[in-house]
C-alpha positions in Angstrom: 47.9 91.0 -91.7 44.4 91.6 -90.7 42.0 94.5 -91.5 42.6 96.2 -88.1 46.4 96.3 -88.7 46.0 98.1 -92.0 44.7 101.3 -90.4 47.4 101.3 -87.7 50.1 100.8 -90.4 48.7 103.6 -92.5 48.7 105.9 -89.4 52.3 105.1 -88.8 53.3 106.0 -92.4 51.4 109.3 -92.2 53.3 110.2 -89.0 56.6 109.4 -90.7 55.7 111.6 -93.7 54.8 114.5 -91.4 58.1 114.2 -89.6 60.0 114.2 -92.9 58.1 117.2 -94.2 58.8 119.2 -91.0 62.5 118.5 -91.2 62.9 119.3 -94.9 63.9 122.9 -95.9 61.4 124.9 -98.0 61.6 124.3 -101.7 62.2 128.0 -102.5 65.2 128.2 -100.2 66.7 125.0 -101.8 66.1 126.4 -105.3 67.7 129.8 -104.4 70.8 128.1 -103.0 71.2 126.0 -106.1 71.0 129.1 -108.3 73.6 130.9 -106.2 76.0 128.0 -106.4 75.6 127.6 -110.2 76.4 131.2 -111.0 80.2 131.5 -110.7 81.8 134.9 -110.3 82.7 136.4 -113.7 86.4 136.8 -112.7 86.9 133.1 -112.0 85.3 132.2 -115.3 87.5 134.6 -117.2 90.6 133.2 -115.6 89.7 129.7 -116.5 89.0 130.7 -120.1 92.3 132.6 -120.3 94.2 129.6 -118.9 92.5 127.3 -121.4 93.4 129.6 -124.3 97.0 129.7 -123.2 97.2 125.9 -123.0 95.6 125.5 -126.5 97.9 128.0 -128.1 100.9 126.3 -126.4 100.0 122.9 -127.7 99.4 124.3 -131.2 102.8 125.9 -131.2 104.5 122.8 -129.9 102.9 120.7 -132.6 103.8 123.3 -135.3 107.5 123.5 -134.3 108.0 119.8 -133.7 106.7 118.5 -137.0 109.4 116.4 -138.7 108.4 117.5 -142.3 108.6 121.3 -141.6 111.9 121.7 -143.4 110.4 121.5 -146.9 110.4 117.7 -147.0 107.3 116.2 -148.3 106.0 112.7 -147.9 105.7 110.6 -151.1 102.6 108.6 -150.6 103.7 106.1 -153.2 106.6 105.0 -151.0 104.6 104.8 -147.7 103.7 101.3 -146.7 101.5 100.6 -143.7 101.8 97.3 -142.0 98.9 96.4 -139.8 99.2 94.7 -136.4 97.6 91.5 -137.8 99.5 91.2 -141.0 101.5 88.3 -139.5 98.3 86.3 -139.8 98.5 86.5 -143.6 101.8 84.6 -143.6 101.1 80.9 -143.9 103.5 78.0 -143.3 104.7 76.9 -146.7 103.5 80.0 -148.4 106.4 79.8 -150.9 104.3 77.1 -152.6 101.4 79.4 -152.8 103.6 82.1 -154.5 104.7 79.7 -157.3 103.0 78.5 -160.4 103.9 75.1 -161.9 105.7 75.3 -165.2 105.1 72.1 -167.0 107.2 71.1 -170.0 109.9 73.8 -169.9 112.6 74.8 -167.4 113.2 78.5 -166.6 116.2 80.2 -165.2 114.0 81.7 -162.4 112.8 78.3 -161.1 113.2 77.1 -157.6 116.0 74.5 -157.1 114.8 71.0 -157.6 111.3 71.8 -158.8 109.7 73.1 -162.0 108.0 76.1 -160.4 108.3 79.7 -161.4 107.9 82.3 -158.7 105.4 85.1 -158.9 104.9 88.4 -157.0 104.6 87.6 -153.3 102.8 90.9 -152.4 99.2 89.9 -152.3 98.1 93.0 -150.3 96.8 96.2 -151.8 98.8 99.4 -151.0 
């Protein structure tokens, strides 16, 4: 571009801005329309709140009456055992060897057949 094209290009942009400004609605009218849309009639808002309250109460009642332990049964946390989705990764091939301790010099009744190993507790996970 040369210096003489800069002035012509600037004039064209000014003309486009004037056209856009003439076609745009006044800001006060736009703001008033947005405020009118935002304020919902109080009846509609009350209806929505009442409907939401009915749904919440219905869900609460459904949960209250469908609980399996509502007949006086309590859950003993000592007997509850949670098994995670990745617990199978803790089982190793040949893990029976990891659960045994060698017993050198004496034979026990609780030994594995054909070996001098005594078994120990296999539950290595915490409750």
